[in-house]
N, C-alpha and C positions, 0 to 999 in steps of 0.2 A: 509684558503681560502673557504673551503666548510663547515666550522663548523656549521653555522646556517641551511644550507640545510640538512646536515647530521642529526642534531637534529630533524628536521621536518620529515625526512624520517623514522628514527628509531622509532619515536613516532606515526607513522602510520597516519599522517595527510592525509586527502583524496588527492589522486594523483592530481586531478584537482586544488587543492589549494596550491600545492607546488610552490616554487618560480622558475617557469620555465623561467622567464625573466632573472634571474641570470644565468641559464644554457645556454640560448641562447647567452647571452653576452660572456660567457666563451668560448663557441664554436666559436663564431665569432672572438674573439681575436686570438684564435689558428689558425683559417682559414687564417686570414690576415697575421699572423706571418709566417705561412707556405708558403704563396705566396711570401712574401718578401724574405725569406731565400731559397726559392726553395726546401723546405723540406716537403714532404707529411706526414712524421711521426708525425708532430705537432698535427694533428687532432686525430691520433691514441693514442698518449700520453694523450691528453685531455680526450678522451673517457675512457681510462683506469683509469685516475684519478677520473672521475665521478663514475665509477663502484666500485673502491676501497673505495670511500667515502659513498657508499650506499649498494648495494647488497653484495659486498665482505668485508664490514666493519666487524671487529672482533665480535662486538656485534650481528650483524645479522647472522653471521655464527654460533654463539653459541646459540642465541635465535632467530630463524628465524621468519620473518614476514610471513603471509599467502601467499601461492603460487599465489593466485589470485591477491593480491596486487602487488607482484613482477612482475607478468605478465603485469599488467596494466601500471606499471611504465616503464618497458622496452619498451613496445609498444610506449609510448609517447616519450621516449628518442630516439628510432630508427626513429620515424617520424621527430623529430627535426633535427637529424644528416642528414637525407636525404635532408632536405631543403638546406643544404650547398653543395649538390651534391658530398658528400664524401662517401667513403666506410665505412661500419659498422664494428667496431672492432669484430674480430672473437669470443672473449670471450662473448661479448654481444649477438651475434647471436646464439652461442651455448646454452647459458642459456635460451634465449627466445624460441628457437626451442624445447628444452627439456620440457619447460612448456607447449607449445602448444600440445605436444604429451600426456600430462597428462590429466586425467579427473579432471579438476579444480573444486573444491567445491565452491559454491556461498556463503557458510557460512563463515563469516569473523572471523574465529577462528585462533588464533596464538598468537605470542608474540608482545609486544611493549616494547621498551627500552627508558628510559628517562635519559638524561645526565644532571646531576646537576652541576658538575664542571669537571675539567680535570681528577680527580681521583675517582669520585663518580658517579655511575649510578645505575639505578633500572630497572630490566627487569621483566615484568609481562606477564603471560599467560592470555589472555582475549578472550571474544567473544563480539564483538562490536555491535551485534544485540541488538535492544532495549529491547526485552524480549527473553531470552534463557533458556530452561529447567525450565520455570515457574518462573523465577526470573530476577530482573534487576541488580543483584549484581555481574554479571560476567564481568563487564567492569567498567572502571573508568569514573565517571561523572565529569562535569565541576567544581563543587564547591570543589572537592577533590584537584584539582591543586591549587586553591586559598588558601585552608587551608594548604597544604604542603608548599607553599611559605611563608605563615605567620609563620609557625613553624621554617623555616630556618632563617627568619629575626628576630625572637624572641627566638632564642635557649637558651638565658640566662634564660628565664622563665621556660624552660623545663629541663635543666640540673639537674640531681639528683632527679627529681620528679617521683612519681609513676603515671603512665599514663594509662588510660583506653580509648580505642577507641570503639565507637559504630558504627555498620554498616560498618565494615572495607572493605567489598567487596573484590576487587582484591588485596588490600593492599598498595596502593600508599602512603597514609598519614602515616600509621604506620611505613612503611619501611623508609620513608623520615625522620620521627622523630627519628627512631632508628639510622640511619646511620649518621645523621648530628647534632643531639641535645643532645646526651649522657644522656638519661633519666636514672633514677635509676632502674626502672622496667617498662615494658610496656606489657599490655594485650590487644590483638586485638580480637574483638568479632564480630560475625554475627550469623545467625541462619539457613539459608537454607543449606541442606546438600551439594549441588553442590558448593555453595559459600565457605563453609568450606573446601571442598576438594581442590578447586582452591587456596584458601588462604594459606593452608598448603604447597601446591606445590610451590607457589611463594616464601614463606619464605625459604623453603629448597633450591630452585633454586638460591636464593641470599645468600646462605651459612649461613643461620640463623637457629634458634631453638636449635639444639643440641649444648651443651657447649657454648652457646652464652654468651657474657659478654659485657654489662649488660644483665640480663635475659630478655627474650622475650617469650611470651606465647600466645596461641590462645585458646579461649573458646567459645562454643555455648552459646548464650544469647537470650532468648525469653523475649522481653519487657513485653508482656502480663502477663507472669508468674512472672518475676523478681520484678516488681513494687508492687506486692501484698504480697510478702514475708515479714515476720516480721524481719528476719535477713538474712544477706548475708556476705560471706567472701570477696566479691569483693569490694575493696575500692580504692579511687583515690585522688591524689592531683590535678590532671588535667584530665578533660574529653575532648576528641576530637570527633567531628562528622561532617560529610559532606554529603550533599544531602540525609538526612534522613527525611526531611520534604516534603513529596510528596503525602501521603495518609491520608486524614482527619480521617479515622477510626483508624489509628495507632497513631495519635498524642497524645491522652490521655495517652496511655501506654508509649510512648517515653518520654513525660514530667514527668510522674510518675517515670520512670527510672532515669531521670536526677535529680529529686528531691531527690531520695533515695541516689544517688551517691554524691550529693552535700550537704547532710545534715552535719551540723557542727559537728566535732568530738572534744572531750575534749583535750585541750592543744595543738591543732594543727592549722595550718593556714586554713583559710576558703577555701575549694576547689572551683575551677572554671571550667566552661565548655566553650570551644571555638567551636562554631557551625557555619558552613558555609552553607548558603542556597541559592540555585539558585532561582531567582525570575521568576518563570513560571506562577504561579497562586497566585494572591494577596490574594484571599479569603482563600486559604490554609495557607499562611504565617500568615495572621491575626489570624486564628484559633490557630496557634502555639503560637503566642504572648499572646493571651487571656488565653490559658491553663497555660502558665508560670505564669501569674498573679494569677490564681486560686490556684496554688501550692506554692504561696509566693516566687516565684523566680523573681529576678530582672535582667534586661539585659541592655547592652550598645553596641553601634556600634564601631567596630574596623576598623582602616585604612587598606587598602590592602597593601601587600608587593610588592616589585618590581617583575616583571614577570621573571620567570626562565624556566618554562617548555614550550616545544613546544606543543601547544594544541589549539583547537578551543574555542573561547570565544564568544559564540553567545548570551548569556543572561547575564544580570547583576547579580552579586552575593553579598549578604550581609553576613558579618561576625559578629557574636554576641559573647559577653562575658557574661556568665550567672552565677549568684551566688544565694545562698539562702539568703533571707532577715534576717539579724541578729535580734534575739529577744531582 
């Protein structure tokens, strides 16, 4: 009953954009049923169900959302219940009062949890500020959800493959790939120290890294340095990257890194890269495509997969498959 609302709540969709119409209809049904049956407990049971599907959900208890988010959510819930002239459930009031007494931080740091199916979920520690600690890599950006969904829909292309992810950030794509696609080996990479710290925390929190099977690894990777090296031990059958095309100055190094990872190897399949780009700036995207041509890399457009993740989808996203031009 609450499945979709729970997914949105745990994914930390802005409180104002949650499906409050659904909550209102649920409360209204309970209110009418209570009047018909002469049972005031109906509204209390309904409020308790809402609380259990959100604030008291097992994933939120283990990987809590920021207090400021919970506070805002409970305030909206209380306001809605009061419209029905009903008493607020004591557990809701207690939780809300405790939060009021705390010095709530305005920084949206905390966890987000994403439910993929009944048995698979991913919980990430994030900071959803646009820039935090000098980097944009401490939160999950829009194209990552599209790429993760592509991986799930195309898992047969990933099973058994050696996968390298560029710009892993908080880790959504790599963790989704690992948990749903059974790669042979996966290396997740980023560069900023704070991002690497968060990435390692998220892998450990999802019970990965140590004794993982198949193996999973994280490595710092500086594109500026990597693409100029004559040799590297980092190799891939498949490269994944999302929301890495945002800074014109970094594009040559990014494409150089792709070119190196996609260089054909003897007696092996031609490696591919799947890159998801949010269309925010057409000039930046055009520069990326131009640099691909300069490095003898060819690209094609891929279809989007069915939506799975609860997330905001404010901009169009393009998904490219990139390969080296065969000689």
